[in-house]
Steps between C-alpha positions, in 0.01 A plus 500: 500500500175685477379755750155504653234673292417720797851649503542533124824487302816646654630807321758718673334839568825689424522325164139585416567869578796502260293339224213746529745790453652358177337458157507146356737464206714797603801269530604608849619210713334467841751340738355270762612250759144374547524164323190375684269762347238363264478658158180703483326607177626856564858378452451399134729697270745604771863393537616381842854454627449196726787432741632145491737535795787641296369716215176636364354299212270694268155348459251642249149409621246362251138389544602134532697578818204633702449290813862380516765632740777738391765264637399226256652698213829583673695178569728506803727213398730488200508168313851380427485215251540134586773276368842623607808423289345248258208729417738788433699291250181401318391863473839604359478228233146611410605865456797395284269295279268800457777740391575327163127467431453872559791587267365284218157663541642846420 
């Protein structure tokens, strides 16, 4: 959702203070819980540790990300594949078929 033009984009003031103090490209990870903060042009080149509810996921900001939210790049849900027992058997057969092909390639 967009914010009104009068208010401007939301950027956590604490986060902005941390960014101003650090040089871009220095490699230091800036930890943040502010997933709702929009990525400003000043953030380009920095590495953020965005909290996903359990751990901090490192996000390196590029120019393409400006205008998006930090939370968009730190998923909160882990995808566990579909399929169950039948899918697992198919995957085992596929890996067994790949092993002889890899040996003959050497």
